[in-house]
N, C-alpha and C positions, 0 to 999 in steps of 0.2 A: 382605721385608727390613727390618732395623732401621734407625735413624736413621744410626748409624755408617757401615753398609754403603753407604747411599745417598749419603752425604757423600763416600766414598771414590770411588764410581763417577762422581760429578759432577766430581770433581777430575781424574780420569783422562781423561774425555771432553775438560774443557778444556784439559789439557796436551797431548793428541793434537791438537787443533784448532790450538793455538798452534804445534805443531811443523810442521803443515801449511802454516800462514801462512808461518812463516819460510823453509820450503822453497821456496814458490812464489815469495816475494819474491827469494830467492837466484837461483832459474832465470831469473826476469825480468831481474835485474840482469845476469846472465851474457849472456842473449840480446841485450840492448841493447848490451853491451860487444862482442860478436861482430859485431853489424850495423854498429856505429860503426867497427870496425877494418875491415871489409869495405868499407865506403864509402870510407874514406880509402885503402884500397889500389887500389880501382877509379878513384878520382880521380887518384891518382898515375900510373896506366897511361894516362890520357888518356880514359877513358870517360865518356860524358855520357848522362843519362836521355833517353829519347824525348820529343820535343817535338810536339805535334800541328800540323799545317800550318793556316795562316789559311785559313778558309773563303772569303773574299771572292775572287770570280773576278778582280777587277781587279788583286789582288796576285799571285794565282798564275799570271796569263797570262803574266808576264814570265819566269816560270820554264819555261814551254812544257811543258804537261802536256796530255795527251789524256784526256778523260773516257770512259768506257765508253759505247758507243752505247746511246741510249735505245730500249727496245722500242717499236715501233709496230704498232698493229692493221692487219692486212693490208687490211681494206676498211672502216676507219672512216669515217663520213659526214663531208662537209665542209659547213658551214653557210654560206650565201651570203646576204648582205645584198643588198638592191636597190642598184643602181649609182648612188647619189646621193652626190655630193661634199659635204663639209662647207660650211656657209654661209661666205661672205667674212668674213675677220676671225676665224675660229675659232681658238682655240688649241688646245693638245693635250688640254685638259680640256674643250673644248667639242664634240668630234667627236661625231656622232650615231650612237652604236652601239646605240641602243636600250635600253629598260629591261631586256631579257632579260639583260644583262650582270650586273646586280645580282641579279636573281632566281637566275641560276645560278652566282653566285659561289662560288668554291672557294678552299680554302687556297692559297697561292703554291706553285708547284712547287719541290721541293727542289733546292738546288745539287747540280751532279754532284759526284761523288767524284773526287779527282785520281788521275792515274795516273803512273807513273815514265816518264822520258825516258832513253834512252840512246843512244850513239853519238856520232859527230863533230859532230852539231848542237848538243850541249850544250856544246861549246867555244866560246871567244870571249866578247867584251863585249856583253852584252845591253844595257847602258846607253848607249853612245854608239857606234853604228854606223849606216850607211846601208842601210835594208832594200831599197832600190830598186837596189843594186849587187850583182850576184851572178850565177848561172848557173842554168839549168834541168836538173834531174836526174830521172831516171825513179824514181818512188816504188813501191817493191815491198813496202811495209809496210802495205799496205791503208789508207793515209791519204787517197789519192784514187781515185775521185772522192768527194767529199763527200756525195753522194746519188745516187740513180738517176733518170733522167728519168720513169720510170714513177711515181715517188713523188710527183711534183709536178704536181698537177691543173691549175695555171695556167701552166704553161711553154708559151711561144707556139710555134706550128708553124714560124715562120720560122727559129728557133734550136734546135729539137729534131732535131739531125742524125741521131741514130740511128734515130729514128722515121721520118724521111724517107728511110731506106734506106742511110745511110753504113755501110759494112761493117767499118771499122776503129774501134777504141776506144782506141788508144793515146794520142790527143791528150787523154784524160781523165785520165791518169795521171802528168803531169808535175808536179813541185812546184818552186817557185822557191826557191833556197837563197841567201840574202844571204851575203856574205863577213863572217866575224867576228861574225855576229850570233845565234849559238846557233841553236835551232830555232825561231824566232819565226814561222815560216810553217807550223808543224804546229799546226793547231787543229781540234778535233772540233766537230760540230754542237752538242752539249750544252753545250760551252763558249761557243759563239757565242750561244746562247740565253741564257746567263747574263749575258754582257756586254751584251746587249740588254734585260735586265730593267729594268722601269720606264722604258723610253726610247721616244721618238718620233723615228725616223729618216726623213729625208725628202730624196729625190732630185728634183733639178730640172735639166732639160735636154733632150737629144735622145735618139734610139732607142738610143744606146750607153750612156747612163745607164738607160734602160729595160732594156737588156741586163743591167746591173748590178743593177737592183732585182730582176728576176727571179731572178738568182743568189742573192741575199741571202735573198729570200723562200723559195727552195727549200731552202736550207741550214737555216734556222730550222724550216720545215714538216716536213721529213723527220726532224728530231731530236725533235719533240714527242712526249711520252709518250701524249697524248691529242689526236689530230688533230681530233677532233670539236669541240674548244674552240678554234675559229678563227672569224674573221669575214673574209670576202674581198669586195672590190669590185674586179671584173676585167672591165670592158666594154672589148672591144678598140677600139671607136669612141669610147671616152672619153678625155679629156685628164688623167684622174685614175685611179689604181689604188692599192689598199692591201691590206696583209695584216696581220692582227693576231692574235698568240698571246694568248689571254685569260689563261691561267694564269700568264704571265710579264708582263702588262701592257705588251707590247711591240707597237708598230705600225711597218712599214715601208712607206713611201708613195712614189708617183711622180707628179710634175707634169710635164706635156708643155710644154716652153718651149725650142726648139731654138736659139733666138738670145738667150735671157734677156731681151733688150729685146722691146717690144711688136710683134708682127706683126698687122697689120690687112688685112683682105680688103675691098676697095673695091666700089663698085656695079658697076664694069665687070669685076668677078672678078679683077682684078689685086691683087697683094699688096704691101704696103709695110711696111718696117722703120721704126719710130719710134726712131731712135737716142737720143733723150733722154728715153724714157718706157719704164717696166717694166709688164709685165702686171698687171692688177688682182689675179689668182689668187695672186700671190706674197704678198699680205697674209695668206693662209690658211696660209702655212708659219711664221708667227710663232709662237713658243713651243715649236718644235720642240727637242729635246735636240740633234740632230745634223742639220746641212744639207750636202748634197754636190751642188755644182753643176758643170755642164759646159756647153759651147756648141759650136754648129757654126761653120763658117768660111767661109760664103758668103752673099751677100745679092743678091736680084734688083733690088729697087726700095728706095731709100733716102730717107727724109724727115726733115727736122729743122725744128722751128718751123713745122710746117706747110707747108713748101715742099719741092718736089723738089729734090734735090741730086745732084751727081755727084761722086764721090771714089774713090780708090783703095779696094781691099778692105781693105787694112791699116789705113788711116786710119778706115774705118767700124768695123772691128773694135776698134780701140783706143778708139773713142768709145762703143761698146757697153759694153766692159769698164769704162770710167770711170763711165758710168751705173749699171751694176751695183754697182761699189765703193762709190759714193756712197750708194746705197740700203742696202747691208749696214751701213755706218759708221753711218746714221742710224736704222736699224730693229732691229738685232740687239744683244742684250744678251750680250756675251762671257762674263758669269758664269753665264748659263744655257745658251747654245746654243754649241756646237763649230761651226765653219764649215770646209768643205773645198772645195777646188777640184781636180777631177780633171784631169789633163793630157790632152792629145790621145791618142785611140785611133788607131793607125795602120791604114791600109790596106795590102794587098798586091797591088799591080797592077804593070803593066808588067814591069820587070826582075825583081823578087821577086814573082811571081804565085803565088796561094795554090792554083791547081788541081792537084789530085793531089799534094799534099804531106802527108806522113805523120808529119813529125818537125821539131822547131825547127832554126833556123838555128844550127849550132854553129861554122861557119867561113865565111870569105868575107865580103864587104862588104854591109851593109844598105843598099840604096839608099834614102835619106830621100826622102819624098813631101810632107813638111809644111815649109813655109818656116820657117827658124830665126827670121826676124824676128818671125813670130807667136807663137812661143814667148816671145820676149824681150818682147812686148807683154803677155802674161799676166803674167809674172814681174814686170815693171815695175809694173803696177796692183796686184799683190798686196802688193808690198814698200811701196808708198805708202799702204796702208790703216791706219786706226787698230785695226780690229779684227783680232785674230790669226787668220790663215787657214792652215791646213796644206795644203800642195800635194801631192797624191797624184800622184807623178810615175812614172806606169806606162808612159810612152811606150816607153822603150827595152826594157824586159823584154817588152812586147808587140810590138815590132818583130821579135824573135826567134821569135814564135809564128806563123810562116807557115803551120803546120799545123792551126791552131785555128779557122778560119773555116768557115762552112756549105758554101762553094764551090757545087757543084751539088746538094747535099743541103739544099735550102731550099724554098721555096714560091714560087708565081707571084703576081702582084698579084691575081689572083682568089682567092687563098688555098688554092690546091691544089698538092700536091707535084709537082715537075718530072716530066714524063713521060720515058721513056728516050730519045726522040729530042731532047728539050730538054737533057738532061744530055750529050749528045753535041755541044752547042753552047755550051761553056763561055764563049766570048768574049761571048755574048749573055746568059747566064743565071747565071754564077758569081757568088755574093755573097762578095766578099773584103773586106767592111767590117765586117760584124756578127761575133759569135762563138758558136760551138756551146756548148750547155750540156747536161750539166756541161762545163766547160772554163775557158778563161782567166779569165773575170770572177769566177770562185770565188776565185782568188788576189787579184784586186783588192780583194774584200770582207775576205780575210783581212788584207791590209795596212791597209785601213780600221780594222777592229777593233783591230789592234796599234796603230795611231796614237792610237786613243781612250785608250790607256793611257800615252801620252806628253804631255808638256807641249804646250799649244796653240801656243806660239810657235815649235815645232820645224818649221819651213817647209823643205821639201826642193825646191830648185829646180834646174834643169838647168845653168845657167850660173854 
């Protein structure tokens, strides 16, 4: 090809490329104009693009969403530490979990994916309502029970009612529905784990707080993706019990202190309550993220300033509560620790007897068994404290659950299930004080976790 032909070919190629660029530019411009017009049209019709939900469980909990249940290995081994309580004065960072924790360290467990809520529970004001005012409803949506008794290896025989032969299971499937609070009592185990991530929760009190500790530990354990990644101190004869989910850096502990004030056993084997002293073990609770207290309501021997005294039970109870309140105000940093006081857990004896009951009280009068004056003492002491204390007012909602006690499906003092003959003597053997698990204390814990998402000054009192 001569020089003129080559030049003509080059001009032809250049001209063709220019035309393609112009065409591409024109098409791009037309596409941009089309997309802009479409966006304006969709905006005019009220359409808004998808916005991802916040991943933080503390934010989405108020929206009341249920996470998909985490799969659990059917026979995953449980690792048990020696039953040794942390040294006095230990904080949450000083607990002796052994160096194995660091060696086996794994990435934090992922937050559960949110799920949608539907139904009437989504109605109402989630911001300002009393979650302790409501009704019990049968839950047919598989929300309850939150775990199976067989899934919880440290569930005590005293409250494992199905294991002790109770033939019905309806008591496991009632859900507390607060009035006008949306669905805040619908909580899955995976969400509970997320709410407890990087937290140390400590229960201090009597056997009813131990009942509550077992419930929360079972809720968390059953939801774990890897149950072998746990540490358990569970000595039935010990005054200290704990459950730790390592992948969530979460521990749930229980300290036995039925009166909150110091209980001393003397040389003659009599016991005395020191109304002006608290047990030294309370120092081991310092540094916890959440403290949940409760106390019993009876005293055998009373002592103050080293001298035996005689006084009415109400006055003694008031002195004990004042001693506890002063300790909290002097030792607890409210910027680090949330403090709760759980109200009295009712018994069902006398008129409202728990024996052979299979459904909550829905009509008729609940016979009060606990003096109103003692409730007033608790409320008055809480109101007088500098430290914000949230009052978990579970008394009334629990009064309705006449069906939820172990009754004759419990164990003897020797730790054996009641025999057929003993079950036929409910007046002597029925337990109408503690609660079956799964059961009512699961709701107490749902309300506890819900309260953790509210301001600490939000105190729910009876009067």
